[in-house]
All heavy atoms as TSV, in Angstrom:
chain	resi	resn	atom	element	x	y	z
A	1	GLY	N	N	134.698	-76.289	102.150
A	1	GLY	CA	C	134.006	-77.085	101.188
A	1	GLY	C	C	132.807	-77.794	101.800
A	1	GLY	O	O	131.750	-77.874	101.191
A	2	ARG	N	N	132.989	-78.322	103.012
A	2	ARG	CA	C	131.895	-79.046	103.657
A	2	ARG	C	C	130.697	-78.128	103.907
A	2	ARG	O	O	129.548	-78.500	103.660
A	2	ARG	CB	C	132.378	-79.679	104.961
A	2	ARG	CG	C	131.315	-80.486	105.666
A	2	ARG	CD	C	131.903	-81.242	106.864
A	2	ARG	NE	N	130.877	-81.924	107.597
A	2	ARG	CZ	C	130.284	-83.052	107.222
A	2	ARG	NH1	N	130.636	-83.633	106.104
A	2	ARG	NH2	N	129.344	-83.599	107.967
A	3	ALA	N	N	130.966	-76.922	104.413
A	3	ALA	CA	C	129.881	-75.969	104.683
A	3	ALA	C	C	129.142	-75.620	103.397
A	3	ALA	O	O	127.905	-75.551	103.382
A	3	ALA	CB	C	130.432	-74.715	105.355
A	4	LEU	N	N	129.875	-75.406	102.323
A	4	LEU	CA	C	129.254	-75.102	101.036
A	4	LEU	C	C	128.413	-76.286	100.553
A	4	LEU	O	O	127.290	-76.109	100.077
A	4	LEU	CB	C	130.323	-74.762	99.996
A	4	LEU	CG	C	129.819	-74.484	98.577
A	4	LEU	CD1	C	128.894	-73.283	98.547
A	4	LEU	CD2	C	130.992	-74.279	97.644
A	5	GLY	N	N	128.958	-77.501	100.699
A	5	GLY	CA	C	128.216	-78.690	100.286
A	5	GLY	C	C	126.924	-78.853	101.065
A	5	GLY	O	O	125.863	-79.122	100.480
A	6	LEU	N	N	126.994	-78.694	102.387
A	6	LEU	CA	C	125.797	-78.826	103.218
A	6	LEU	C	C	124.771	-77.751	102.884
A	6	LEU	O	O	123.567	-78.024	102.818
A	6	LEU	CB	C	126.172	-78.770	104.699
A	6	LEU	CG	C	126.924	-79.980	105.228
A	6	LEU	CD1	C	127.438	-79.721	106.646
A	6	LEU	CD2	C	126.058	-81.226	105.183
A	7	HIS	N	N	125.239	-76.533	102.667
A	7	HIS	CA	C	124.331	-75.449	102.289
A	7	HIS	C	C	123.653	-75.764	100.955
A	7	HIS	O	O	122.439	-75.592	100.818
A	7	HIS	CB	C	125.085	-74.123	102.201
A	7	HIS	CG	C	124.227	-73.004	101.693
A	7	HIS	ND1	N	123.283	-72.379	102.483
A	7	HIS	CD2	C	124.142	-72.438	100.468
A	7	HIS	CE1	C	122.665	-71.459	101.759
A	7	HIS	NE2	N	123.173	-71.470	100.535
A	8	SER	N	N	124.423	-76.228	99.976
A	8	SER	CA	C	123.870	-76.550	98.658
A	8	SER	C	C	122.817	-77.650	98.752
A	8	SER	O	O	121.760	-77.562	98.113
A	8	SER	CB	C	124.989	-76.993	97.710
A	8	SER	OG	O	125.910	-75.951	97.511
A	9	LEU	N	N	123.110	-78.683	99.545
A	9	LEU	CA	C	122.148	-79.773	99.719
A	9	LEU	C	C	120.859	-79.266	100.368
A	9	LEU	O	O	119.752	-79.608	99.924
A	9	LEU	CB	C	122.762	-80.890	100.563
A	9	LEU	CG	C	123.851	-81.712	99.889
A	9	LEU	CD1	C	124.606	-82.548	100.917
A	9	LEU	CD2	C	123.250	-82.593	98.808
A	10	GLY	N	N	120.995	-78.450	101.393
A	10	GLY	CA	C	119.820	-77.898	102.069
A	10	GLY	C	C	119.000	-77.008	101.159
A	10	GLY	O	O	117.767	-77.085	101.131
A	11	GLN	N	N	119.677	-76.164	100.400
A	11	GLN	CA	C	118.979	-75.247	99.495
A	11	GLN	C	C	118.258	-76.015	98.391
A	11	GLN	O	O	117.111	-75.713	98.072
A	11	GLN	CB	C	119.986	-74.261	98.885
A	11	GLN	CG	C	119.354	-73.120	98.139
A	11	GLN	CD	C	118.579	-72.176	99.049
A	11	GLN	OE1	O	118.955	-71.961	100.200
A	11	GLN	NE2	N	117.491	-71.640	98.552
A	12	ALA	N	N	118.926	-77.001	97.820
A	12	ALA	CA	C	118.309	-77.797	96.750
A	12	ALA	C	C	117.076	-78.532	97.272
A	12	ALA	O	O	116.037	-78.578	96.607
A	12	ALA	CB	C	119.322	-78.783	96.169
A	13	SER	N	N	117.180	-79.097	98.460
A	13	SER	CA	C	116.031	-79.779	99.080
A	13	SER	C	C	114.886	-78.813	99.313
A	13	SER	O	O	113.736	-79.108	98.995
A	13	SER	CB	C	116.430	-80.402	100.413
A	13	SER	OG	O	117.015	-81.647	100.230
A	14	ALA	N	N	115.203	-77.644	99.871
A	14	ALA	CA	C	114.175	-76.642	100.169
A	14	ALA	C	C	113.450	-76.177	98.914
A	14	ALA	O	O	112.268	-75.824	98.962
A	14	ALA	CB	C	114.809	-75.451	100.887
A	15	GLU	N	N	114.144	-76.190	97.793
A	15	GLU	CA	C	113.540	-75.743	96.541
A	15	GLU	C	C	112.854	-76.874	95.777
A	15	GLU	O	O	112.388	-76.678	94.662
A	15	GLU	CB	C	114.593	-75.049	95.686
A	15	GLU	CG	C	115.048	-73.744	96.325
A	15	GLU	CD	C	115.981	-72.933	95.456
A	15	GLU	OE1	O	115.989	-73.131	94.221
A	15	GLU	OE2	O	116.702	-72.101	96.013
A	16	GLY	N	N	112.840	-78.064	96.375
A	16	GLY	CA	C	112.085	-79.155	95.787
A	16	GLY	C	C	112.828	-80.047	94.813
A	16	GLY	O	O	112.222	-80.904	94.170
A	17	PHE	N	N	114.141	-79.876	94.713
A	17	PHE	CA	C	114.903	-80.765	93.837
A	17	PHE	C	C	114.919	-82.173	94.431
A	17	PHE	O	O	114.891	-82.353	95.643
A	17	PHE	CB	C	116.334	-80.249	93.647
A	17	PHE	CG	C	116.416	-79.048	92.757
A	17	PHE	CD1	C	116.352	-77.771	93.290
A	17	PHE	CD2	C	116.559	-79.193	91.380
A	17	PHE	CE1	C	116.421	-76.660	92.475
A	17	PHE	CE2	C	116.634	-78.085	90.555
A	17	PHE	CZ	C	116.559	-76.814	91.104
A	18	LEU	N	N	114.951	-83.165	93.579
A	18	LEU	CA	C	114.948	-84.556	94.014
A	18	LEU	C	C	116.341	-85.145	94.103
A	18	LEU	O	O	116.550	-86.154	94.775
A	18	LEU	CB	C	114.111	-85.403	93.049
A	18	LEU	CG	C	112.646	-84.976	92.912
A	18	LEU	CD1	C	111.935	-85.863	91.901
A	18	LEU	CD2	C	111.945	-85.018	94.265
A	19	ALA	N	N	117.312	-84.535	93.421
A	19	ALA	CA	C	118.678	-85.065	93.396
A	19	ALA	C	C	119.644	-83.942	93.041
A	19	ALA	O	O	119.247	-82.895	92.549
A	19	ALA	CB	C	118.795	-86.192	92.376
A	20	MET	N	N	120.921	-84.212	93.294
A	20	MET	CA	C	121.993	-83.306	92.869
A	20	MET	C	C	123.045	-84.123	92.144
A	20	MET	O	O	123.270	-85.294	92.451
A	20	MET	CB	C	122.644	-82.599	94.059
A	20	MET	CG	C	121.814	-81.492	94.628
A	20	MET	SD	S	122.670	-80.591	95.946
A	20	MET	CE	C	123.990	-79.802	95.046
A	21	GLN	N	N	123.695	-83.461	91.203
A	21	GLN	CA	C	124.746	-84.113	90.424
A	21	GLN	C	C	125.873	-83.122	90.190
A	21	GLN	O	O	125.634	-81.960	89.885
A	21	GLN	CB	C	124.164	-84.556	89.078
A	21	GLN	CG	C	125.176	-85.148	88.138
A	21	GLN	CD	C	124.514	-85.629	86.855
A	21	GLN	OE1	O	123.523	-86.341	86.908
A	21	GLN	NE2	N	125.069	-85.241	85.725
A	22	PHE	N	N	127.101	-83.606	90.353
A	22	PHE	CA	C	128.284	-82.835	89.986
A	22	PHE	C	C	128.869	-83.493	88.750
A	22	PHE	O	O	129.158	-84.686	88.756
A	22	PHE	CB	C	129.304	-82.791	91.126
A	22	PHE	CG	C	128.861	-81.914	92.252
A	22	PHE	CD1	C	128.236	-82.455	93.359
A	22	PHE	CD2	C	129.036	-80.540	92.186
A	22	PHE	CE1	C	127.803	-81.652	94.390
A	22	PHE	CE2	C	128.604	-79.723	93.216
A	22	PHE	CZ	C	127.984	-80.283	94.325
A	23	ASN	N	N	129.031	-82.730	87.705
A	23	ASN	CA	C	129.447	-83.283	86.423
A	23	ASN	C	C	130.941	-83.415	86.244
A	23	ASN	O	O	131.379	-84.053	85.292
A	23	ASN	CB	C	128.887	-82.445	85.272
A	23	ASN	CG	C	127.397	-82.613	85.139
A	23	ASN	OD1	O	126.857	-83.681	85.409
A	23	ASN	ND2	N	126.718	-81.552	84.743
A	24	CYS	N	N	131.742	-82.819	87.124
A	24	CYS	CA	C	133.193	-82.896	86.926
A	24	CYS	C	C	133.923	-82.790	88.257
A	24	CYS	O	O	134.223	-81.699	88.728
A	24	CYS	CB	C	133.655	-81.787	85.979
A	24	CYS	SG	S	135.390	-81.915	85.530
A	25	VAL	N	N	134.179	-83.950	88.868
A	25	VAL	CA	C	134.993	-84.018	90.077
A	25	VAL	C	C	136.264	-84.766	89.675
A	25	VAL	O	O	136.217	-85.945	89.332
A	25	VAL	CB	C	134.261	-84.741	91.227
A	25	VAL	CG1	C	135.130	-84.767	92.472
A	25	VAL	CG2	C	132.918	-84.067	91.516
A	26	VAL	N	N	137.380	-84.068	89.678
A	26	VAL	CA	C	138.634	-84.623	89.168
A	26	VAL	C	C	139.118	-85.753	90.075
A	26	VAL	O	O	139.226	-85.590	91.288
A	26	VAL	CB	C	139.694	-83.511	89.027
A	26	VAL	CG1	C	141.015	-84.075	88.530
A	26	VAL	CG2	C	139.185	-82.421	88.079
A	27	SER	N	N	139.392	-86.897	89.477
A	27	SER	CA	C	139.728	-88.109	90.234
A	27	SER	C	C	140.975	-87.949	91.098
A	27	SER	O	O	141.082	-88.578	92.147
A	27	SER	CB	C	139.904	-89.292	89.287
A	27	SER	OG	O	140.988	-89.069	88.401
A	28	SER	N	N	141.913	-87.123	90.683
A	28	SER	CA	C	143.150	-86.944	91.446
A	28	SER	C	C	142.968	-85.995	92.638
A	28	SER	O	O	143.853	-85.885	93.488
A	28	SER	CB	C	144.271	-86.423	90.538
A	28	SER	OG	O	143.907	-85.177	89.986
A	29	ASN	N	N	141.814	-85.349	92.738
A	29	ASN	CA	C	141.515	-84.466	93.867
A	29	ASN	C	C	140.845	-85.316	94.956
A	29	ASN	O	O	139.634	-85.291	95.150
A	29	ASN	CB	C	140.620	-83.309	93.422
A	29	ASN	CG	C	140.427	-82.281	94.519
A	29	ASN	OD1	O	140.649	-82.554	95.687
A	29	ASN	ND2	N	139.992	-81.099	94.129
A	30	HIS	N	N	141.681	-86.083	95.651
A	30	HIS	CA	C	141.178	-87.055	96.621
A	30	HIS	C	C	140.372	-86.410	97.739
A	30	HIS	O	O	139.387	-86.993	98.212
A	30	HIS	CB	C	142.337	-87.878	97.179
A	30	HIS	CG	C	143.119	-88.568	96.106
A	30	HIS	ND1	N	142.603	-89.600	95.353
A	30	HIS	CD2	C	144.358	-88.350	95.617
A	30	HIS	CE1	C	143.498	-89.993	94.470
A	30	HIS	NE2	N	144.577	-89.247	94.600
A	31	ALA	N	N	140.754	-85.212	98.169
A	31	ALA	CA	C	140.022	-84.526	99.236
A	31	ALA	C	C	138.599	-84.200	98.784
A	31	ALA	O	O	137.634	-84.384	99.530
A	31	ALA	CB	C	140.754	-83.263	99.658
A	32	SER	N	N	138.458	-83.742	97.553
A	32	SER	CA	C	137.135	-83.404	97.020
A	32	SER	C	C	136.267	-84.647	96.847
A	32	SER	O	O	135.104	-84.671	97.250
A	32	SER	CB	C	137.288	-82.671	95.689
A	32	SER	OG	O	136.031	-82.303	95.183
A	33	VAL	N	N	136.831	-85.691	96.263
A	33	VAL	CA	C	136.086	-86.939	96.077
A	33	VAL	C	C	135.625	-87.465	97.431
A	33	VAL	O	O	134.450	-87.835	97.611
A	33	VAL	CB	C	136.938	-87.990	95.325
A	33	VAL	CG1	C	136.230	-89.338	95.293
A	33	VAL	CG2	C	137.255	-87.522	93.904
A	34	SER	N	N	136.514	-87.467	98.418
A	34	SER	CA	C	136.188	-87.953	99.755
A	34	SER	C	C	135.091	-87.111	100.408
A	34	SER	O	O	134.158	-87.649	101.015
A	34	SER	CB	C	137.444	-87.948	100.622
A	34	SER	OG	O	137.154	-88.355	101.928
A	35	LEU	N	N	135.190	-85.800	100.283
A	35	LEU	CA	C	134.179	-84.915	100.868
A	35	LEU	C	C	132.809	-85.218	100.300
A	35	LEU	O	O	131.838	-85.396	101.039
A	35	LEU	CB	C	134.539	-83.448	100.613
A	35	LEU	CG	C	133.433	-82.450	100.959
A	35	LEU	CD1	C	133.151	-82.460	102.460
A	35	LEU	CD2	C	133.788	-81.064	100.480
A	36	TRP	N	N	132.697	-85.295	98.974
A	36	TRP	CA	C	131.381	-85.541	98.361
A	36	TRP	C	C	130.850	-86.909	98.747
A	36	TRP	O	O	129.656	-87.076	98.978
A	36	TRP	CB	C	131.447	-85.354	96.849
A	36	TRP	CG	C	131.730	-83.927	96.477
A	36	TRP	CD1	C	132.753	-83.462	95.715
A	36	TRP	CD2	C	130.995	-82.764	96.874
A	36	TRP	NE1	N	132.704	-82.086	95.635
A	36	TRP	CE2	C	131.633	-81.636	96.336
A	36	TRP	CE3	C	129.864	-82.561	97.656
A	36	TRP	CZ2	C	131.168	-80.339	96.531
A	36	TRP	CZ3	C	129.394	-81.257	97.858
A	36	TRP	CH2	C	130.055	-80.170	97.295
A	37	GLN	N	N	131.728	-87.898	98.866
A	37	GLN	CA	C	131.268	-89.221	99.293
A	37	GLN	C	C	130.761	-89.175	100.735
A	37	GLN	O	O	129.742	-89.789	101.052
A	37	GLN	CB	C	132.383	-90.255	99.128
A	37	GLN	CG	C	132.629	-90.586	97.670
A	37	GLN	CD	C	133.797	-91.510	97.441
A	37	GLN	OE1	O	134.802	-91.452	98.144
A	37	GLN	NE2	N	133.674	-92.362	96.433
A	38	LYS	N	N	131.435	-88.437	101.606
A	38	LYS	CA	C	130.973	-88.301	102.989
A	38	LYS	C	C	129.626	-87.595	103.060
A	38	LYS	O	O	128.869	-87.808	104.008
A	38	LYS	CB	C	132.009	-87.546	103.824
A	38	LYS	CG	C	133.237	-88.358	104.140
A	38	LYS	CD	C	134.272	-87.544	104.882
A	38	LYS	CE	C	135.549	-88.362	105.054
A	38	LYS	NZ	N	136.635	-87.536	105.602
A	39	LEU	N	N	129.335	-86.762	102.073
A	39	LEU	CA	C	128.048	-86.064	102.016
A	39	LEU	C	C	126.990	-86.880	101.277
A	39	LEU	O	O	125.909	-86.369	100.989
A	39	LEU	CB	C	128.222	-84.684	101.376
A	39	LEU	CG	C	129.034	-83.680	102.201
A	39	LEU	CD1	C	129.207	-82.370	101.447
A	39	LEU	CD2	C	128.379	-83.438	103.551
A	40	GLY	N	N	127.299	-88.130	100.986
A	40	GLY	CA	C	126.297	-89.030	100.415
A	40	GLY	C	C	126.310	-89.191	98.914
A	40	GLY	O	O	125.459	-89.885	98.358
A	41	PHE	N	N	127.253	-88.567	98.237
A	41	PHE	CA	C	127.331	-88.692	96.788
A	41	PHE	C	C	128.054	-89.978	96.417
A	41	PHE	O	O	128.938	-90.444	97.139
A	41	PHE	CB	C	128.094	-87.509	96.173
A	41	PHE	CG	C	127.312	-86.228	96.159
A	41	PHE	CD1	C	127.210	-85.456	97.303
A	41	PHE	CD2	C	126.673	-85.799	95.007
A	41	PHE	CE1	C	126.487	-84.272	97.302
A	41	PHE	CE2	C	125.945	-84.622	95.000
A	41	PHE	CZ	C	125.857	-83.858	96.153
A	42	SER	N	N	127.692	-90.546	95.282
A	42	SER	CA	C	128.406	-91.712	94.765
A	42	SER	C	C	128.841	-91.419	93.338
A	42	SER	O	O	128.251	-90.578	92.647
A	42	SER	CB	C	127.538	-92.968	94.823
A	42	SER	OG	O	126.370	-92.783	94.059
A	43	ILE	N	N	129.868	-92.113	92.925
A	43	ILE	CA	C	130.362	-91.976	91.557
A	43	ILE	C	C	129.433	-92.770	90.652
A	43	ILE	O	O	129.270	-93.974	90.827
A	43	ILE	CB	C	131.815	-92.485	91.450
A	43	ILE	CG1	C	132.731	-91.622	92.316
A	43	ILE	CG2	C	132.276	-92.490	89.987
A	43	ILE	CD1	C	134.128	-92.209	92.530
A	44	CYS	N	N	128.812	-92.094	89.715
A	44	CYS	CA	C	127.894	-92.790	88.806
A	44	CYS	C	C	128.451	-92.855	87.394
A	44	CYS	O	O	127.850	-93.479	86.521
A	44	CYS	CB	C	126.510	-92.159	88.823
A	44	CYS	SG	S	126.444	-90.482	88.223
A	45	GLY	N	N	129.589	-92.230	87.164
A	45	GLY	CA	C	130.225	-92.294	85.851
A	45	GLY	C	C	131.647	-91.791	85.912
A	45	GLY	O	O	132.009	-91.015	86.798
A	46	THR	N	N	132.456	-92.259	84.983
A	46	THR	CA	C	133.846	-91.837	84.879
A	46	THR	C	C	134.116	-91.437	83.438
A	46	THR	O	O	133.790	-92.183	82.520
A	46	THR	CB	C	134.809	-92.979	85.270
A	46	THR	OG1	O	134.526	-93.369	86.620
A	46	THR	CG2	C	136.265	-92.550	85.163
A	47	ILE	N	N	134.706	-90.267	83.265
A	47	ILE	CA	C	135.137	-89.813	81.943
A	47	ILE	C	C	136.643	-90.045	81.885
A	47	ILE	O	O	137.409	-89.354	82.565
A	47	ILE	CB	C	134.799	-88.325	81.714
A	47	ILE	CG1	C	133.311	-88.062	81.977
A	47	ILE	CG2	C	135.223	-87.891	80.324
A	47	ILE	CD1	C	132.350	-88.884	81.145
A	48	PRO	N	N	137.078	-91.030	81.109
A	48	PRO	CA	C	138.511	-91.346	81.053
A	48	PRO	C	C	139.320	-90.204	80.434
A	48	PRO	O	O	138.944	-89.662	79.394
A	48	PRO	CB	C	138.586	-92.584	80.169
A	48	PRO	CG	C	137.186	-93.102	80.058
A	48	PRO	CD	C	136.286	-91.926	80.284
A	49	LYS	N	N	140.382	-89.836	81.137
A	49	LYS	CA	C	141.318	-88.810	80.651
A	49	LYS	C	C	140.592	-87.553	80.160
A	49	LYS	O	O	140.950	-86.955	79.151
A	49	LYS	CB	C	142.209	-89.389	79.555
A	49	LYS	CG	C	143.050	-90.566	80.036
A	49	LYS	CD	C	143.995	-91.054	78.953
A	49	LYS	CE	C	144.695	-92.328	79.309
A	49	LYS	NZ	N	145.492	-92.346	80.474
A	50	GLY	N	N	139.592	-87.144	80.914
A	50	GLY	CA	C	138.773	-86.001	80.514
A	50	GLY	C	C	139.246	-84.668	81.055
A	50	GLY	O	O	138.680	-83.635	80.728
A	51	PHE	N	N	140.276	-84.676	81.915
A	51	PHE	CA	C	140.749	-83.442	82.537
A	51	PHE	C	C	142.255	-83.335	82.373
A	51	PHE	O	O	142.994	-84.266	82.675
A	51	PHE	CB	C	140.387	-83.438	84.029
A	51	PHE	CG	C	140.782	-82.177	84.745
A	51	PHE	CD1	C	139.984	-81.054	84.677
A	51	PHE	CD2	C	141.944	-82.125	85.483
A	51	PHE	CE1	C	140.352	-79.882	85.333
A	51	PHE	CE2	C	142.329	-80.969	86.141
A	51	PHE	CZ	C	141.524	-79.848	86.068
A	52	ARG	N	N	142.710	-82.176	81.900
A	52	ARG	CA	C	144.149	-81.946	81.724
A	52	ARG	C	C	144.708	-81.301	82.990
A	52	ARG	O	O	144.551	-80.107	83.226
A	52	ARG	CB	C	144.409	-81.053	80.521
A	52	ARG	CG	C	145.907	-80.901	80.200
A	52	ARG	CD	C	146.159	-79.974	79.026
A	52	ARG	NE	N	145.413	-80.361	77.855
A	52	ARG	CZ	C	145.806	-81.265	76.943
A	52	ARG	NH1	N	146.962	-81.862	77.083
A	52	ARG	NH2	N	145.048	-81.548	75.901
A	53	HIS	N	N	145.365	-82.105	83.789
A	53	HIS	CA	C	145.943	-81.655	85.050
A	53	HIS	C	C	147.326	-81.054	84.775
A	53	HIS	O	O	148.100	-81.610	83.981
A	53	HIS	CB	C	146.055	-82.845	86.008
A	53	HIS	CG	C	146.411	-82.480	87.395
A	53	HIS	ND1	N	147.701	-82.189	87.781
A	53	HIS	CD2	C	145.648	-82.369	88.509
A	53	HIS	CE1	C	147.719	-81.907	89.063
A	53	HIS	NE2	N	146.481	-82.011	89.529
A	54	ALA	N	N	147.624	-79.940	85.431
A	54	ALA	CA	C	148.892	-79.240	85.179
A	54	ALA	C	C	150.123	-80.093	85.465
A	54	ALA	O	O	151.132	-79.981	84.770
A	54	ALA	CB	C	148.947	-77.959	86.013
A	55	ARG	N	N	150.065	-80.950	86.484
A	55	ARG	CA	C	151.198	-81.793	86.853
A	55	ARG	C	C	151.084	-83.229	86.361
A	55	ARG	O	O	152.070	-83.838	85.970
A	55	ARG	CB	C	151.333	-81.822	88.378
A	55	ARG	CG	C	152.526	-81.125	88.933
A	55	ARG	CD	C	152.647	-81.232	90.466
A	55	ARG	NE	N	151.398	-81.257	91.214
A	55	ARG	CZ	C	150.842	-82.353	91.745
A	55	ARG	NH1	N	151.397	-83.518	91.619
A	55	ARG	NH2	N	149.718	-82.260	92.424
A	56	LEU	N	N	149.890	-83.766	86.415
A	56	LEU	CA	C	149.697	-85.188	86.156
A	56	LEU	C	C	149.330	-85.528	84.711
A	56	LEU	O	O	149.274	-86.695	84.356
A	56	LEU	CB	C	148.600	-85.738	87.086
A	56	LEU	CG	C	148.844	-85.552	88.584
A	56	LEU	CD1	C	147.632	-86.001	89.383
A	56	LEU	CD2	C	150.094	-86.306	89.003
A	57	GLY	N	N	149.091	-84.498	83.923
A	57	GLY	CA	C	148.641	-84.757	82.547
A	57	GLY	C	C	147.160	-85.101	82.531
A	57	GLY	O	O	146.396	-84.623	83.364
A	58	MET	N	N	146.770	-85.948	81.618
A	58	MET	CA	C	145.363	-86.285	81.473
A	58	MET	C	C	144.930	-87.267	82.563
A	58	MET	O	O	145.535	-88.319	82.731
A	58	MET	CB	C	145.102	-86.880	80.087
A	58	MET	CG	C	145.453	-85.939	78.931
A	58	MET	SD	S	144.619	-84.331	79.004
A	58	MET	CE	C	142.938	-84.813	78.673
A	59	VAL	N	N	143.901	-86.881	83.313
A	59	VAL	CA	C	143.365	-87.738	84.378
A	59	VAL	C	C	141.857	-87.868	84.195
A	59	VAL	O	O	141.214	-87.056	83.532
A	59	VAL	CB	C	143.681	-87.192	85.789
A	59	VAL	CG1	C	145.189	-87.155	86.041
A	59	VAL	CG2	C	143.075	-85.819	85.999
A	60	ASP	N	N	141.304	-88.894	84.810
A	60	ASP	CA	C	139.858	-89.120	84.754
A	60	ASP	C	C	139.129	-88.068	85.581
A	60	ASP	O	O	139.691	-87.470	86.493
A	60	ASP	CB	C	139.500	-90.491	85.334
A	60	ASP	CG	C	140.123	-91.649	84.573
A	60	ASP	OD1	O	140.634	-91.443	83.448
A	60	ASP	OD2	O	140.091	-92.766	85.121
A	61	TYR	N	N	137.856	-87.879	85.242
A	61	TYR	CA	C	136.997	-87.154	86.172
A	61	TYR	C	C	135.712	-87.932	86.360
A	61	TYR	O	O	135.358	-88.788	85.552
A	61	TYR	CB	C	136.773	-85.690	85.786
A	61	TYR	CG	C	135.895	-85.393	84.598
A	61	TYR	CD1	C	134.507	-85.395	84.715
A	61	TYR	CD2	C	136.443	-85.040	83.370
A	61	TYR	CE1	C	133.700	-85.079	83.636
A	61	TYR	CE2	C	135.650	-84.720	82.299
A	61	TYR	CZ	C	134.269	-84.736	82.430
A	61	TYR	OH	O	133.481	-84.428	81.363
A	62	TYR	N	N	135.065	-87.656	87.496
A	62	TYR	CA	C	133.879	-88.395	87.896
A	62	TYR	C	C	132.628	-87.543	87.774
A	62	TYR	O	O	132.662	-86.333	87.978
A	62	TYR	CB	C	133.976	-88.842	89.359
A	62	TYR	CG	C	135.141	-89.724	89.677
A	62	TYR	CD1	C	135.897	-89.515	90.817
A	62	TYR	CD2	C	135.500	-90.784	88.852
A	62	TYR	CE1	C	136.965	-90.330	91.136
A	62	TYR	CE2	C	136.577	-91.607	89.154
A	62	TYR	CZ	C	137.303	-91.369	90.294
A	62	TYR	OH	O	138.363	-92.177	90.609
A	63	ILE	N	N	131.530	-88.201	87.500
A	63	ILE	CA	C	130.204	-87.630	87.650
A	63	ILE	C	C	129.680	-88.213	88.961
A	63	ILE	O	O	129.681	-89.435	89.145
A	63	ILE	CB	C	129.293	-87.998	86.469
A	63	ILE	CG1	C	129.896	-87.459	85.174
A	63	ILE	CG2	C	127.875	-87.469	86.695
A	63	ILE	CD1	C	129.287	-88.030	83.923
A	64	MET	N	N	129.282	-87.333	89.881
A	64	MET	CA	C	128.844	-87.776	91.202
A	64	MET	C	C	127.400	-87.337	91.433
A	64	MET	O	O	126.998	-86.245	91.022
A	64	MET	CB	C	129.777	-87.232	92.285
A	64	MET	CG	C	131.208	-87.727	92.106
A	64	MET	SD	S	132.317	-87.297	93.450
A	64	MET	CE	C	131.822	-88.490	94.688
A	65	HIS	N	N	126.622	-88.200	92.097
A	65	HIS	CA	C	125.179	-87.999	92.222
A	65	HIS	C	C	124.693	-88.434	93.596
A	65	HIS	O	O	125.266	-89.332	94.206
A	65	HIS	CB	C	124.507	-88.874	91.147
A	65	HIS	CG	C	123.026	-88.878	91.206
A	65	HIS	ND1	N	122.309	-89.736	92.006
A	65	HIS	CD2	C	122.111	-88.127	90.546
A	65	HIS	CE1	C	121.023	-89.512	91.847
A	65	HIS	NE2	N	120.873	-88.548	90.959
A	66	ARG	N	N	123.633	-87.792	94.046
A	66	ARG	CA	C	122.917	-88.274	95.234
A	66	ARG	C	C	121.479	-87.796	95.184
A	66	ARG	O	O	121.179	-86.744	94.642
A	66	ARG	CB	C	123.592	-87.872	96.526
A	66	ARG	CG	C	123.279	-86.470	96.997
A	66	ARG	CD	C	123.580	-86.267	98.458
A	66	ARG	NE	N	122.373	-86.426	99.230
A	66	ARG	CZ	C	122.291	-86.195	100.524
A	66	ARG	NH1	N	123.354	-85.827	101.197
A	66	ARG	NH2	N	121.162	-86.348	101.168
A	67	PHE	N	N	120.605	-88.613	95.734
A	67	PHE	CA	C	119.203	-88.228	95.875
A	67	PHE	C	C	119.057	-87.373	97.122
A	67	PHE	O	O	119.842	-87.475	98.066
A	67	PHE	CB	C	118.313	-89.468	95.984
A	67	PHE	CG	C	118.165	-90.208	94.683
A	67	PHE	CD1	C	118.835	-91.395	94.462
A	67	PHE	CD2	C	117.358	-89.703	93.670
A	67	PHE	CE1	C	118.711	-92.065	93.267
A	67	PHE	CE2	C	117.223	-90.363	92.475
A	67	PHE	CZ	C	117.901	-91.554	92.277
A	68	LEU	N	N	118.019	-86.540	97.139
A	68	LEU	CA	C	117.714	-85.667	98.274
A	68	LEU	C	C	116.393	-86.098	98.907
A	68	LEU	O	O	115.433	-86.374	98.184
A	68	LEU	CB	C	117.582	-84.213	97.810
A	68	LEU	CG	C	118.793	-83.648	97.071
A	68	LEU	CD1	C	118.461	-82.292	96.487
A	68	LEU	CD2	C	119.990	-83.571	97.992
A	69	ASN	N	N	116.367	-86.183	100.214
A	69	ASN	CA	C	115.120	-86.467	100.945
A	69	ASN	C	C	114.336	-87.629	100.369
A	69	ASN	O	O	113.132	-87.557	100.196
A	69	ASN	CB	C	114.225	-85.222	100.975
A	69	ASN	CG	C	114.865	-84.076	101.731
A	69	ASN	OD1	O	115.632	-84.292	102.648
A	69	ASN	ND2	N	114.575	-82.875	101.314
A	70	VAL	N	N	115.005	-88.708	100.089
A	70	VAL	CA	C	114.324	-89.882	99.529
A	70	VAL	C	C	113.581	-90.591	100.659
A	70	VAL	O	O	114.170	-90.932	101.679
A	70	VAL	CB	C	115.340	-90.842	98.859
A	70	VAL	CG1	C	114.641	-92.108	98.401
A	70	VAL	CG2	C	116.017	-90.152	97.692
A	71	GLN	N	N	112.296	-90.776	100.460
A	71	GLN	CA	C	111.474	-91.525	101.416
A	71	GLN	C	C	111.443	-92.980	100.967
A	71	GLN	O	O	111.079	-93.270	99.855
A	71	GLN	CB	C	110.045	-90.968	101.428
A	71	GLN	CG	C	109.966	-89.486	101.707
A	71	GLN	CD	C	110.100	-89.173	103.181
A	71	GLN	OE1	O	109.737	-89.981	104.016
A	71	GLN	NE2	N	110.619	-88.011	103.497
A	72	GLU	N	N	111.797	-93.884	101.843
A	72	GLU	CA	C	111.806	-95.305	101.467
A	72	GLU	C	C	110.546	-95.985	101.921
A	72	GLU	O	O	109.895	-95.670	102.817
A	72	GLU	CB	C	113.029	-95.990	102.060
A	72	GLU	CG	C	114.262	-95.240	101.654
A	72	GLU	CD	C	115.392	-96.142	101.279
A	72	GLU	OE1	O	115.155	-97.239	100.749
A	72	GLU	OE2	O	116.514	-95.738	101.513
């Protein structure tokens, strides 16, 4: 997952995108949420009970976002 994330960030930057957003990161997938946060993404929105998990039932999902190559 990390290699894919880093590749995606690099490719998006190279193509001139200013930001990336993931529209559905399931809140109960702690490894995924943690990985995206380590790659600089932050949770910018929560969809309450938006995902039907096979074991847990309805759980929240997150919208995660980060800017690319932001010059301060």
